[in-house]
C-alpha positions in Angstrom: 0.0 0.0 0.0 0.9 3.6 -0.1 2.6 5.0 3.0 1.8 8.6 3.8 2.2 11.0 6.7 -0.4 13.7 7.2 0.7 17.4 6.9 0.1 20.0 9.6 -1.6 22.5 7.3 -4.7 23.9 9.0 -5.7 26.2 6.1 -6.5 23.2 3.9 -10.0 21.8 4.4 -9.1 18.5 2.7 -5.8 17.3 4.1 -3.2 16.0 1.6 -0.3 13.8 2.6 3.3 13.5 1.8 3.8 10.5 -0.5 6.6 8.4 0.9 5.9 5.3 -1.2 7.8 4.1 -4.2 4.6 4.5 -6.2 3.5 7.9 -7.5 0.0 8.8 -6.4 -2.1 9.9 -9.2 -4.9 12.5 -9.3 -7.9 12.8 -11.6 -6.4 16.0 -13.0 -4.0 15.3 -15.8 -2.0 18.5 -15.2 -1.6 17.6 -11.5 -0.4 14.0 -12.3 2.0 15.4 -14.9 3.4 17.9 -12.4 3.7 15.3 -9.7 5.4 12.8 -11.9 7.8 15.6 -13.2 8.5 16.6 -9.6 9.2 13.0 -8.6 11.7 12.6 -11.5 13.4 15.9 -10.5 13.7 14.6 -6.9 15.2 11.3 -8.0 17.7 13.2 -10.2 18.7 15.4 -7.2 19.1 12.4 -4.9 21.6 11.0 -7.5 23.3 14.3 -7.5 23.4 14.4 -3.7 25.0 10.9 -3.7 27.7 12.1 -6.1 28.3 15.4 -4.3 29.0 13.4 -1.1 31.9 11.7 -2.9 33.7 15.1 -3.5 37.0 14.5 -1.7 37.4 18.1 -0.6 36.0 18.8 2.9 33.5 21.6 3.3 33.4 22.1 -0.5 31.2 18.9 -0.6 28.8 20.6 1.8 28.8 23.9 -0.1 28.1 21.9 -3.4 25.3 20.0 -1.6 23.6 23.2 -0.3 23.8 24.7 -3.8 22.3 21.5 -5.2 19.4 21.8 -2.7 18.7 25.3 -3.8 18.6 24.1 -7.4 16.2 21.3 -6.4 13.8 23.9 -4.9 14.2 26.1 -7.9 13.3 23.3 -10.3 10.3 22.3 -8.2 9.1 26.0 -8.1 9.3 25.9 -11.9 7.2 22.7 -12.1 4.5 24.2 -9.8 4.7 27.7 -11.3 5.8 29.2 -7.9 8.0 32.3 -7.7 11.6 31.5 -6.8 13.9 33.6 -4.7 17.3 32.1 -3.9 17.7 33.7 -0.5 14.3 32.5 0.6 15.0 29.0 -0.7 18.3 28.8 1.2 16.6 30.0 4.3 14.0 27.3 4.0 16.7 24.7 3.5 18.5 25.8 6.6 15.2 25.6 8.5 14.7 22.0 7.3 18.3 21.2 8.3 17.6 22.7 11.7 14.5 20.6 12.1 16.6 17.4 11.4 18.6 18.6 14.4 22.0 19.7 15.4 23.1 16.0 15.7 22.4 15.5 12.0 24.2 18.7 11.0 27.2 17.9 13.3 27.4 14.4 11.8 27.4 15.7 8.3 30.2 18.2 9.2 32.1 15.5 11.0 32.0 13.1 8.0 33.0 16.0 5.7 36.0 16.9 7.9 36.7 13.2 8.4 37.8 13.0 4.8 41.0 14.8 6.0 42.0 11.7 7.9 43.7 9.3 5.5 42.3 5.8 5.3 39.4 5.2 7.7 38.2 8.9 7.9 38.2 9.2 4.1 36.4 5.9 3.7 33.8 6.7 6.3 33.1 10.1 4.8 32.8 8.7 1.3 30.3 6.2 2.4 28.1 7.9 5.0 28.0 11.5 3.7 26.5 10.6 0.3 23.7 8.7 2.0 23.0 11.5 4.4 23.0 14.1 1.6 20.5 12.0 -0.5 18.3 11.4 2.6 18.1 15.1 3.3 17.4 15.8 -0.4 14.5 13.3 -0.3 13.0 15.0 2.8 13.4 18.4 1.2 11.9 17.3 -2.1 8.9 15.5 -0.5 8.1 18.4 1.7 8.2 21.0 -1.1 6.3 18.8 -3.5 3.5 18.4 -0.9 3.7 22.2 0.0 3.4 23.3 -3.6 0.7 20.8 -4.4 -1.4 22.4 -1.6 -1.0 25.8 -3.2 1.9 26.9 -1.0 4.7 29.2 -2.0 8.2 29.9 -0.8 7.0 33.0 1.0 4.5 31.0 3.2 6.8 28.0 3.7 7.5 27.4 7.4 9.8 24.4 8.2 8.3 24.3 11.8 5.0 23.2 10.3 6.7 20.1 8.9 9.1 19.4 11.8 7.3 16.2 12.9 7.6 14.9 9.4 11.1 16.0 8.5 12.9 13.4 10.7 10.6 10.6 9.5 11.3 11.6 5.9 15.0 11.8 6.5 15.0 8.2 7.9 12.9 7.0 4.9 15.3 8.9 2.6 18.2 6.9 3.9 16.5 3.7 2.8 15.6 5.2 -0.5 19.1 6.5 -1.0 20.6 3.1 -0.3 18.2 1.5 -2.9 18.9 4.2 -5.4 22.7 3.9 -5.0 22.4 0.1 -5.5 20.1 0.6 -8.6 22.4 3.2 -10.1 25.5 0.9 -9.6 23.6 -2.0 -11.2 22.6 0.2 -14.1 26.2 1.3 -14.7 27.4 -2.3 -14.5 24.9 -3.4 -17.1 25.7 -0.5 -19.6 28.4 -1.5 -22.1 
């Protein structure tokens, strides 16, 4: 079945949910389905980008590249849903979501990035754990913004605190999705001549 988590948006009479399944939920409106499918493809692409950015061997640069990629994800989702985009507002929203994941998650990401400075074990740990954390965060961001925009929200009325109870759940789900995606991508590359 489809697994969802309800959103805390009181202004919506009919509550929507964040789709956390592997299946794309469809709606009766063709335009909505097309938008949703397009948004899901963009999210998948950015999860792959996040997996790759985590492999950048230069500490701190990997985090900067990841934040930039997150802003581009939000920009692309804004374009799909015809929502006005402002870079500074998007980055602020991303920082808000990062804060909702918690200081432990942020500290862990920083530690894995800086751990790449330690030859051997530190580099290996950073190159394995950081890509998965990046992709999990990307998944959470994408799912939240897709749901927010599908409910008619904009960047200006986005409030990460409204989604705080769902962000950690989506981050955990994103880790599983990222592992599967990394495995699928590796299998695809091995099967290509």
